[in-house]
PDB file of N, CA, C and O in Angstrom, chain B, residues numbered from 101:
ATOM      1  N   MET B 101      14.328 -22.977  32.728  1.00  0.00           N
ATOM      2  CA  MET B 101      13.451 -21.836  32.894  1.00  0.00           C
ATOM      3  C   MET B 101      13.995 -20.612  32.134  1.00  0.00           C
ATOM      4  O   MET B 101      13.237 -19.861  31.520  1.00  0.00           O
ATOM      5  N   ARG B 102      15.318 -20.431  32.190  1.00  0.00           N
ATOM      6  CA  ARG B 102      15.908 -19.302  31.476  1.00  0.00           C
ATOM      7  C   ARG B 102      15.708 -19.425  29.969  1.00  0.00           C
ATOM      8  O   ARG B 102      15.434 -18.438  29.285  1.00  0.00           O
ATOM      9  N   THR B 103      15.847 -20.636  29.468  1.00  0.00           N
ATOM     10  CA  THR B 103      15.675 -20.856  28.032  1.00  0.00           C
ATOM     11  C   THR B 103      14.253 -20.517  27.612  1.00  0.00           C
ATOM     12  O   THR B 103      14.040 -19.871  26.586  1.00  0.00           O
ATOM     13  N   PHE B 104      13.280 -20.955  28.406  1.00  0.00           N
ATOM     14  CA  PHE B 104      11.880 -20.650  28.106  1.00  0.00           C
ATOM     15  C   PHE B 104      11.646 -19.142  28.104  1.00  0.00           C
ATOM     16  O   PHE B 104      10.985 -18.618  27.207  1.00  0.00           O
ATOM     17  N   LEU B 105      12.176 -18.454  29.087  1.00  0.00           N
ATOM     18  CA  LEU B 105      12.014 -17.006  29.185  1.00  0.00           C
ATOM     19  C   LEU B 105      12.675 -16.314  27.995  1.00  0.00           C
ATOM     20  O   LEU B 105      12.114 -15.366  27.444  1.00  0.00           O
ATOM     21  N   PHE B 106      13.851 -16.773  27.595  1.00  0.00           N
ATOM     22  CA  PHE B 106      14.542 -16.190  26.454  1.00  0.00           C
ATOM     23  C   PHE B 106      13.724 -16.365  25.173  1.00  0.00           C
ATOM     24  O   PHE B 106      13.567 -15.421  24.399  1.00  0.00           O
ATOM     25  N   ILE B 107      13.209 -17.564  24.953  1.00  0.00           N
ATOM     26  CA  ILE B 107      12.405 -17.833  23.750  1.00  0.00           C
ATOM     27  C   ILE B 107      11.123 -17.002  23.770  1.00  0.00           C
ATOM     28  O   ILE B 107      10.719 -16.459  22.741  1.00  0.00           O
ATOM     29  N   PHE B 108      10.487 -16.901  24.929  1.00  0.00           N
ATOM     30  CA  PHE B 108       9.262 -16.105  25.045  1.00  0.00           C
ATOM     31  C   PHE B 108       9.529 -14.638  24.719  1.00  0.00           C
ATOM     32  O   PHE B 108       8.758 -14.021  23.985  1.00  0.00           O
ATOM     33  N   LEU B 109      10.608 -14.075  25.254  1.00  0.00           N
ATOM     34  CA  LEU B 109      10.948 -12.680  24.982  1.00  0.00           C
ATOM     35  C   LEU B 109      11.305 -12.471  23.507  1.00  0.00           C
ATOM     36  O   LEU B 109      10.954 -11.448  22.919  1.00  0.00           O
ATOM     37  N   LEU B 110      11.987 -13.421  22.928  1.00  0.00           N
ATOM     38  CA  LEU B 110      12.358 -13.328  21.519  1.00  0.00           C
ATOM     39  C   LEU B 110      11.111 -13.317  20.640  1.00  0.00           C
ATOM     40  O   LEU B 110      10.990 -12.497  19.731  1.00  0.00           O
ATOM     41  N   ILE B 111      10.187 -14.234  20.920  1.00  0.00           N
ATOM     42  CA  ILE B 111       8.955 -14.298  20.135  1.00  0.00           C
ATOM     43  C   ILE B 111       8.118 -13.037  20.334  1.00  0.00           C
ATOM     44  O   ILE B 111       7.562 -12.513  19.369  1.00  0.00           O
ATOM     45  N   SER B 112       8.020 -12.547  21.548  1.00  0.00           N
ATOM     46  CA  SER B 112       7.212 -11.355  21.792  1.00  0.00           C
ATOM     47  C   SER B 112       7.828 -10.127  21.118  1.00  0.00           C
ATOM     48  O   SER B 112       7.098  -9.263  20.634  1.00  0.00           O
ATOM     49  N   ASN B 113       9.155 -10.040  21.082  1.00  0.00           N
ATOM     50  CA  ASN B 113       9.807  -8.924  20.379  1.00  0.00           C
ATOM     51  C   ASN B 113       9.546  -8.976  18.886  1.00  0.00           C
ATOM     52  O   ASN B 113       9.317  -7.942  18.259  1.00  0.00           O
ATOM     53  N   ILE B 114       9.579 -10.159  18.315  1.00  0.00           N
ATOM     54  CA  ILE B 114       9.289 -10.301  16.882  1.00  0.00           C
ATOM     55  C   ILE B 114       7.843  -9.900  16.611  1.00  0.00           C
ATOM     56  O   ILE B 114       7.566  -9.226  15.619  1.00  0.00           O
ATOM     57  N   TYR B 115       6.916 -10.307  17.480  1.00  0.00           N
ATOM     58  CA  TYR B 115       5.511  -9.960  17.302  1.00  0.00           C
ATOM     59  C   TYR B 115       5.307  -8.450  17.372  1.00  0.00           C
ATOM     60  O   TYR B 115       4.554  -7.890  16.574  1.00  0.00           O
ATOM     61  N   VAL B 116       5.963  -7.793  18.309  1.00  0.00           N
ATOM     62  CA  VAL B 116       5.836  -6.335  18.451  1.00  0.00           C
ATOM     63  C   VAL B 116       6.414  -5.644  17.217  1.00  0.00           C
ATOM     64  O   VAL B 116       5.846  -4.665  16.732  1.00  0.00           O
ATOM     65  N   ALA B 117       7.522  -6.140  16.714  1.00  0.00           N
ATOM     66  CA  ALA B 117       8.122  -5.545  15.517  1.00  0.00           C
ATOM     67  C   ALA B 117       7.193  -5.684  14.314  1.00  0.00           C
ATOM     68  O   ALA B 117       7.069  -4.755  13.517  1.00  0.00           O
ATOM     69  N   GLN B 118       6.540  -6.842  14.179  1.00  0.00           N
ATOM     70  CA  GLN B 118       5.606  -7.047  13.077  1.00  0.00           C
ATOM     71  C   GLN B 118       4.403  -6.116  13.214  1.00  0.00           C
ATOM     72  O   GLN B 118       3.946  -5.546  12.223  1.00  0.00           O
ATOM     73  N   ALA B 119       3.891  -5.959  14.425  1.00  0.00           N
ATOM     74  CA  ALA B 119       2.738  -5.089  14.647  1.00  0.00           C
ATOM     75  C   ALA B 119       3.106  -3.636  14.355  1.00  0.00           C
ATOM     76  O   ALA B 119       2.303  -2.896  13.787  1.00  0.00           O
ATOM     77  N   THR B 120       4.300  -3.228  14.734  1.00  0.00           N
ATOM     78  CA  THR B 120       4.740  -1.858  14.473  1.00  0.00           C
ATOM     79  C   THR B 120       4.865  -1.607  12.977  1.00  0.00           C
ATOM     80  O   THR B 120       4.448  -0.559  12.485  1.00  0.00           O
ATOM     81  N   THR B 121       5.435  -2.563  12.254  1.00  0.00           N
ATOM     82  CA  THR B 121       5.570  -2.427  10.804  1.00  0.00           C
ATOM     83  C   THR B 121       4.201  -2.375  10.150  1.00  0.00           C
ATOM     84  O   THR B 121       3.974  -1.572   9.245  1.00  0.00           O
ATOM     85  N   ARG B 122       3.288  -3.223  10.598  1.00  0.00           N
ATOM     86  CA  ARG B 122       1.938  -3.252  10.039  1.00  0.00           C
ATOM     87  C   ARG B 122       1.236  -1.926  10.292  1.00  0.00           C
ATOM     88  O   ARG B 122       0.561  -1.407   9.403  1.00  0.00           O
ATOM     89  N   ASN B 123       1.384  -1.372  11.488  1.00  0.00           N
ATOM     90  CA  ASN B 123       0.764  -0.084  11.796  1.00  0.00           C
ATOM     91  C   ASN B 123       1.373   1.031  10.959  1.00  0.00           C
ATOM     92  O   ASN B 123       0.664   1.931  10.510  1.00  0.00           O
ATOM     93  N   ALA B 124       2.672   0.975  10.751  1.00  0.00           N
ATOM     94  CA  ALA B 124       3.331   2.005   9.943  1.00  0.00           C
ATOM     95  C   ALA B 124       2.854   1.941   8.495  1.00  0.00           C
ATOM     96  O   ALA B 124       2.611   2.980   7.880  1.00  0.00           O
ATOM     97  N   LEU B 125       2.717   0.741   7.947  1.00  0.00           N
ATOM     98  CA  LEU B 125       2.232   0.605   6.578  1.00  0.00           C
ATOM     99  C   LEU B 125       0.788   1.060   6.454  1.00  0.00           C
ATOM    100  O   LEU B 125       0.417   1.693   5.465  1.00  0.00           O
ATOM    101  N   THR B 126      -0.030   0.741   7.451  1.00  0.00           N
ATOM    102  CA  THR B 126      -1.423   1.188   7.436  1.00  0.00           C
ATOM    103  C   THR B 126      -1.495   2.707   7.482  1.00  0.00           C
ATOM    104  O   THR B 126      -2.286   3.314   6.759  1.00  0.00           O
ATOM    105  N   ALA B 127      -0.685   3.315   8.316  1.00  0.00           N
ATOM    106  CA  ALA B 127      -0.665   4.785   8.398  1.00  0.00           C
ATOM    107  C   ALA B 127      -0.215   5.386   7.074  1.00  0.00           C
ATOM    108  O   ALA B 127      -0.750   6.408   6.644  1.00  0.00           O
ATOM    109  N   LEU B 128       0.765   4.761   6.424  1.00  0.00           N
ATOM    110  CA  LEU B 128       1.240   5.256   5.136  1.00  0.00           C
ATOM    111  C   LEU B 128       0.136   5.206   4.086  1.00  0.00           C
ATOM    112  O   LEU B 128      -0.039   6.155   3.322  1.00  0.00           O
ATOM    113  N   VAL B 129      -0.602   4.109   4.046  1.00  0.00           N
ATOM    114  CA  VAL B 129      -1.694   3.981   3.077  1.00  0.00           C
ATOM    115  C   VAL B 129      -2.786   5.010   3.360  1.00  0.00           C
ATOM    116  O   VAL B 129      -3.312   5.623   2.432  1.00  0.00           O
ATOM    117  N   ILE B 130      -3.126   5.203   4.621  1.00  0.00           N
ATOM    118  CA  ILE B 130      -4.157   6.183   4.983  1.00  0.00           C
ATOM    119  C   ILE B 130      -3.712   7.588   4.593  1.00  0.00           C
ATOM    120  O   ILE B 130      -4.500   8.358   4.043  1.00  0.00           O
ATOM    121  N   LEU B 131      -2.460   7.925   4.872  1.00  0.00           N
ATOM    122  CA  LEU B 131      -1.959   9.255   4.524  1.00  0.00           C
ATOM    123  C   LEU B 131      -1.938   9.476   3.017  1.00  0.00           C
ATOM    124  O   LEU B 131      -2.301  10.552   2.541  1.00  0.00           O
ATOM    125  N   THR B 132      -1.516   8.464   2.267  1.00  0.00           N
ATOM    126  CA  THR B 132      -1.475   8.634   0.817  1.00  0.00           C
ATOM    127  C   THR B 132      -2.871   8.738   0.236  1.00  0.00           C
ATOM    128  O   THR B 132      -3.062   9.392  -0.789  1.00  0.00           O
ATOM    129  N   ASN B 133      -3.850   8.109   0.868  1.00  0.00           N
ATOM    130  CA  ASN B 133      -5.222   8.249   0.381  1.00  0.00           C
ATOM    131  C   ASN B 133      -5.737   9.666   0.583  1.00  0.00           C
ATOM    132  O   ASN B 133      -6.551  10.143  -0.209  1.00  0.00           O
ATOM    133  N   PHE B 134      -5.280  10.347   1.626  1.00  0.00           N
ATOM    134  CA  PHE B 134      -5.679  11.738   1.823  1.00  0.00           C
ATOM    135  C   PHE B 134      -4.942  12.674   0.873  1.00  0.00           C
ATOM    136  O   PHE B 134      -5.516  13.638   0.367  1.00  0.00           O
ATOM    137  N   ILE B 135      -3.665  12.382   0.637  1.00  0.00           N
ATOM    138  CA  ILE B 135      -2.844  13.274  -0.175  1.00  0.00           C
ATOM    139  C   ILE B 135      -3.160  13.105  -1.665  1.00  0.00           C
ATOM    140  O   ILE B 135      -3.290  14.084  -2.400  1.00  0.00           O
ATOM    141  N   LEU B 136      -3.280  11.862  -2.089  1.00  0.00           N
ATOM    142  CA  LEU B 136      -3.475  11.586  -3.506  1.00  0.00           C
ATOM    143  C   LEU B 136      -4.952  11.688  -3.872  1.00  0.00           C
ATOM    144  O   LEU B 136      -5.810  11.608  -2.993  1.00  0.00           O
ATOM    145  N   PRO B 137      -5.261  11.861  -5.153  1.00  0.00           N
ATOM    146  CA  PRO B 137      -6.669  11.941  -5.546  1.00  0.00           C
ATOM    147  C   PRO B 137      -7.396  10.642  -5.244  1.00  0.00           C
ATOM    148  O   PRO B 137      -6.840   9.556  -5.402  1.00  0.00           O
ATOM    149  N   THR B 138      -8.648  10.763  -4.806  1.00  0.00           N
ATOM    150  CA  THR B 138      -9.415   9.568  -4.461  1.00  0.00           C
ATOM    151  C   THR B 138      -9.999   8.912  -5.699  1.00  0.00           C
ATOM    152  O   THR B 138     -10.448   7.767  -5.641  1.00  0.00           O
ATOM    153  N   ASN B 139     -10.000   9.612  -6.800  1.00  0.00           N
ATOM    154  CA  ASN B 139     -10.554   9.077  -8.025  1.00  0.00           C
ATOM    155  C   ASN B 139      -9.443   8.968  -9.057  1.00  0.00           C
ATOM    156  O   ASN B 139      -8.795   9.963  -9.384  1.00  0.00           O
ATOM    157  N   SER B 140      -9.222   7.765  -9.570  1.00  0.00           N
ATOM    158  CA  SER B 140      -8.142   7.572 -10.543  1.00  0.00           C
ATOM    159  C   SER B 140      -8.554   8.027 -11.935  1.00  0.00           C
ATOM    160  O   SER B 140      -7.724   8.035 -12.844  1.00  0.00           O
ATOM    161  N   GLN B 141      -9.806   8.405 -12.124  1.00  0.00           N
ATOM    162  CA  GLN B 141     -10.257   8.775 -13.461  1.00  0.00           C
ATOM    163  C   GLN B 141      -9.716  10.126 -13.909  1.00  0.00           C
ATOM    164  O   GLN B 141      -9.832  10.468 -15.086  1.00  0.00           O
ATOM    165  N   ASN B 142      -9.132  10.897 -13.009  1.00  0.00           N
ATOM    166  CA  ASN B 142      -8.546  12.164 -13.447  1.00  0.00           C
ATOM    167  C   ASN B 142      -7.077  12.008 -13.826  1.00  0.00           C
ATOM    168  O   ASN B 142      -6.407  13.009 -14.081  1.00  0.00           O
ATOM    169  N   ILE B 143      -6.557  10.785 -13.871  1.00  0.00           N
ATOM    170  CA  ILE B 143      -5.190  10.522 -14.310  1.00  0.00           C
ATOM    171  C   ILE B 143      -5.232  10.241 -15.807  1.00  0.00           C
ATOM    172  O   ILE B 143      -5.863   9.274 -16.235  1.00  0.00           O
ATOM    173  N   VAL B 144      -4.575  11.066 -16.600  1.00  0.00           N
ATOM    174  CA  VAL B 144      -4.558  10.889 -18.050  1.00  0.00           C
ATOM    175  C   VAL B 144      -3.530   9.822 -18.402  1.00  0.00           C
ATOM    176  O   VAL B 144      -2.428   9.803 -17.852  1.00  0.00           O
ATOM    177  N   CYS B 145      -3.901   8.929 -19.330  1.00  0.00           N
ATOM    178  CA  CYS B 145      -2.991   7.836 -19.668  1.00  0.00           C
ATOM    179  C   CYS B 145      -3.057   7.524 -21.155  1.00  0.00           C
ATOM    180  O   CYS B 145      -4.022   7.860 -21.840  1.00  0.00           O
ATOM    181  N   ASN B 146      -2.004   6.874 -21.632  1.00  0.00           N
ATOM    182  CA  ASN B 146      -1.962   6.323 -22.985  1.00  0.00           C
ATOM    183  C   ASN B 146      -1.827   4.811 -22.961  1.00  0.00           C
ATOM    184  O   ASN B 146      -2.121   4.142 -23.952  1.00  0.00           O
ATOM    185  N   SER B 147      -1.381   4.266 -21.824  1.00  0.00           N
ATOM    186  CA  SER B 147      -1.223   2.815 -21.684  1.00  0.00           C
ATOM    187  C   SER B 147      -1.348   2.445 -20.211  1.00  0.00           C
ATOM    188  O   SER B 147      -1.417   3.319 -19.348  1.00  0.00           O
ATOM    189  N   ASP B 148      -1.377   1.137 -19.927  1.00  0.00           N
ATOM    190  CA  ASP B 148      -1.491   0.662 -18.544  1.00  0.00           C
ATOM    191  C   ASP B 148      -0.296   1.094 -17.698  1.00  0.00           C
ATOM    192  O   ASP B 148      -0.441   1.335 -16.499  1.00  0.00           O
ATOM    193  N   THR B 149       0.873   1.193 -18.308  1.00  0.00           N
ATOM    194  CA  THR B 149       2.060   1.582 -17.535  1.00  0.00           C
ATOM    195  C   THR B 149       1.962   3.023 -17.048  1.00  0.00           C
ATOM    196  O   THR B 149       2.503   3.357 -15.994  1.00  0.00           O
ATOM    197  N   ASP B 150       1.276   3.882 -17.805  1.00  0.00           N
ATOM    198  CA  ASP B 150       1.069   5.257 -17.334  1.00  0.00           C
ATOM    199  C   ASP B 150       0.262   5.265 -16.046  1.00  0.00           C
ATOM    200  O   ASP B 150       0.531   6.061 -15.147  1.00  0.00           O
ATOM    201  N   CYS B 151      -0.719   4.388 -15.953  1.00  0.00           N
ATOM    202  CA  CYS B 151      -1.545   4.322 -14.745  1.00  0.00           C
ATOM    203  C   CYS B 151      -0.757   3.750 -13.572  1.00  0.00           C
ATOM    204  O   CYS B 151      -0.891   4.216 -12.441  1.00  0.00           O
ATOM    205  N   GLN B 152       0.062   2.742 -13.843  1.00  0.00           N
ATOM    206  CA  GLN B 152       0.781   2.066 -12.771  1.00  0.00           C
ATOM    207  C   GLN B 152       1.876   2.933 -12.178  1.00  0.00           C
ATOM    208  O   GLN B 152       2.392   2.609 -11.109  1.00  0.00           O
ATOM    209  N   ARG B 153       2.243   4.009 -12.826  1.00  0.00           N
ATOM    210  CA  ARG B 153       3.261   4.913 -12.279  1.00  0.00           C
ATOM    211  C   ARG B 153       2.721   5.752 -11.141  1.00  0.00           C
ATOM    212  O   ARG B 153       3.499   6.288 -10.351  1.00  0.00           O
ATOM    213  N   HIS B 154       1.417   5.877 -11.037  1.00  0.00           N
ATOM    214  CA  HIS B 154       0.816   6.713 -10.000  1.00  0.00           C
ATOM    215  C   HIS B 154       0.631   5.912  -8.720  1.00  0.00           C
ATOM    216  O   HIS B 154       0.212   4.755  -8.761  1.00  0.00           O
ATOM    217  N   LEU B 155       0.945   6.530  -7.575  1.00  0.00           N
ATOM    218  CA  LEU B 155       0.832   5.840  -6.292  1.00  0.00           C
ATOM    219  C   LEU B 155      -0.601   5.439  -5.988  1.00  0.00           C
ATOM    220  O   LEU B 155      -0.835   4.419  -5.340  1.00  0.00           O
ATOM    221  N   HIS B 156      -1.557   6.225  -6.446  1.00  0.00           N
ATOM    222  CA  HIS B 156      -2.956   5.897  -6.178  1.00  0.00           C
ATOM    223  C   HIS B 156      -3.289   4.511  -6.733  1.00  0.00           C
ATOM    224  O   HIS B 156      -3.970   3.723  -6.077  1.00  0.00           O
ATOM    225  N   CYS B 157      -2.814   4.220  -7.924  1.00  0.00           N
ATOM    226  CA  CYS B 157      -3.065   2.909  -8.532  1.00  0.00           C
ATOM    227  C   CYS B 157      -2.207   1.829  -7.880  1.00  0.00           C
ATOM    228  O   CYS B 157      -2.605   0.666  -7.808  1.00  0.00           O
ATOM    229  N   PHE B 158      -1.034   2.224  -7.410  1.00  0.00           N
ATOM    230  CA  PHE B 158      -0.132   1.260  -6.776  1.00  0.00           C
ATOM    231  C   PHE B 158      -0.752   0.656  -5.524  1.00  0.00           C
ATOM    232  O   PHE B 158      -0.563  -0.529  -5.248  1.00  0.00           O
ATOM    233  N   PHE B 159      -1.496   1.464  -4.762  1.00  0.00           N
ATOM    234  CA  PHE B 159      -2.064   0.972  -3.512  1.00  0.00           C
ATOM    235  C   PHE B 159      -3.405   0.265  -3.702  1.00  0.00           C
ATOM    236  O   PHE B 159      -3.943  -0.283  -2.740  1.00  0.00           O
ATOM    237  N   GLN B 160      -3.950   0.262  -4.897  1.00  0.00           N
ATOM    238  CA  GLN B 160      -5.185  -0.476  -5.135  1.00  0.00           C
ATOM    239  C   GLN B 160      -4.844  -1.939  -5.345  1.00  0.00           C
ATOM    240  O   GLN B 160      -3.836  -2.264  -5.973  1.00  0.00           O
ATOM    241  N   VAL B 161      -5.690  -2.830  -4.814  1.00  0.00           N
ATOM    242  CA  VAL B 161      -5.400  -4.256  -4.881  1.00  0.00           C
ATOM    243  C   VAL B 161      -5.407  -4.728  -6.331  1.00  0.00           C
ATOM    244  O   VAL B 161      -4.509  -5.458  -6.750  1.00  0.00           O
ATOM    245  N   ALA B 162      -6.417  -4.315  -7.101  1.00  0.00           N
ATOM    246  CA  ALA B 162      -6.529  -4.767  -8.486  1.00  0.00           C
ATOM    247  C   ALA B 162      -5.667  -3.947  -9.432  1.00  0.00           C
ATOM    248  O   ALA B 162      -5.499  -4.321 -10.592  1.00  0.00           O
ATOM    249  N   GLY B 163      -5.117  -2.833  -8.957  1.00  0.00           N
ATOM    250  CA  GLY B 163      -4.333  -1.971  -9.825  1.00  0.00           C
ATOM    251  C   GLY B 163      -5.236  -1.135 -10.717  1.00  0.00           C
ATOM    252  O   GLY B 163      -6.450  -1.102 -10.517  1.00  0.00           O
ATOM    253  N   CYS B 164      -4.662  -0.471 -11.684  1.00  0.00           N
ATOM    254  CA  CYS B 164      -5.419   0.366 -12.606  1.00  0.00           C
ATOM    255  C   CYS B 164      -5.138  -0.074 -14.034  1.00  0.00           C
ATOM    256  O   CYS B 164      -4.034  -0.512 -14.359  1.00  0.00           O
ATOM    257  N   LYS B 165      -6.132   0.047 -14.862  1.00  0.00           N
ATOM    258  CA  LYS B 165      -5.991  -0.201 -16.296  1.00  0.00           C
ATOM    259  C   LYS B 165      -6.316   1.090 -17.023  1.00  0.00           C
ATOM    260  O   LYS B 165      -7.090   1.913 -16.534  1.00  0.00           O
ATOM    261  N   CYS B 166      -5.725   1.260 -18.184  1.00  0.00           N
ATOM    262  CA  CYS B 166      -5.973   2.455 -18.972  1.00  0.00           C
ATOM    263  C   CYS B 166      -7.132   2.205 -19.931  1.00  0.00           C
ATOM    264  O   CYS B 166      -7.098   1.276 -20.738  1.00  0.00           O
ATOM    265  N   ASP B 167      -8.142   3.034 -19.833  1.00  0.00           N
ATOM    266  CA  ASP B 167      -9.242   3.017 -20.792  1.00  0.00           C
ATOM    267  C   ASP B 167      -8.813   3.935 -21.936  1.00  0.00           C
ATOM    268  O   ASP B 167      -8.991   5.151 -21.873  1.00  0.00           O
ATOM    269  N   VAL B 168      -8.238   3.323 -22.995  1.00  0.00           N
ATOM    270  CA  VAL B 168      -7.569   4.090 -24.043  1.00  0.00           C
ATOM    271  C   VAL B 168      -8.506   5.069 -24.759  1.00  0.00           C
ATOM    272  O   VAL B 168      -8.110   6.214 -24.977  1.00  0.00           O
ATOM    273  N   PRO B 169      -9.739   4.670 -25.139  1.00  0.00           N
ATOM    274  CA  PRO B 169     -10.597   5.654 -25.817  1.00  0.00           C
ATOM    275  C   PRO B 169     -10.889   6.891 -24.950  1.00  0.00           C
ATOM    276  O   PRO B 169     -10.947   8.010 -25.459  1.00  0.00           O
ATOM    277  N   LYS B 170     -11.070   6.680 -23.642  1.00  0.00           N
ATOM    278  CA  LYS B 170     -11.360   7.810 -22.751  1.00  0.00           C
ATOM    279  C   LYS B 170     -10.081   8.450 -22.206  1.00  0.00           C
ATOM    280  O   LYS B 170     -10.119   9.548 -21.650  1.00  0.00           O
ATOM    281  N   ARG B 171      -8.942   7.756 -22.370  1.00  0.00           N
ATOM    282  CA  ARG B 171      -7.633   8.212 -21.861  1.00  0.00           C
ATOM    283  C   ARG B 171      -7.653   8.481 -20.354  1.00  0.00           C
ATOM    284  O   ARG B 171      -7.067   9.456 -19.884  1.00  0.00           O
ATOM    285  N   THR B 172      -8.328   7.612 -19.605  1.00  0.00           N
ATOM    286  CA  THR B 172      -8.359   7.727 -18.150  1.00  0.00           C
ATOM    287  C   THR B 172      -8.058   6.369 -17.529  1.00  0.00           C
ATOM    288  O   THR B 172      -8.267   5.325 -18.147  1.00  0.00           O
ATOM    289  N   CYS B 173      -7.567   6.406 -16.305  1.00  0.00           N
ATOM    290  CA  CYS B 173      -7.273   5.171 -15.574  1.00  0.00           C
ATOM    291  C   CYS B 173      -8.531   4.689 -14.859  1.00  0.00           C
ATOM    292  O   CYS B 173      -9.235   5.468 -14.217  1.00  0.00           O
ATOM    293  N   VAL B 174      -8.793   3.417 -14.981  1.00  0.00           N
ATOM    294  CA  VAL B 174      -9.940   2.814 -14.285  1.00  0.00           C
ATOM    295  C   VAL B 174      -9.490   1.608 -13.502  1.00  0.00           C
ATOM    296  O   VAL B 174     -10.304   0.959 -12.845  1.00  0.00           O
TER     297      VAL B 174
END
């Protein structure tokens, strides 16, 4: 019985730690969306690496590409 209780507490602690980390990351993304510009088109670039340096592009799933003729990140 003690072994079962120990394993149950261990698993529940790991689950709580994962949920806390997930909530912290979600809060970080939400905060950065408020702080950073919501539109990546106002970021001037010469190459894709210029766009990837900005946190706004970092948090996008597809990332950002540089539209070289327009010199903006899309």
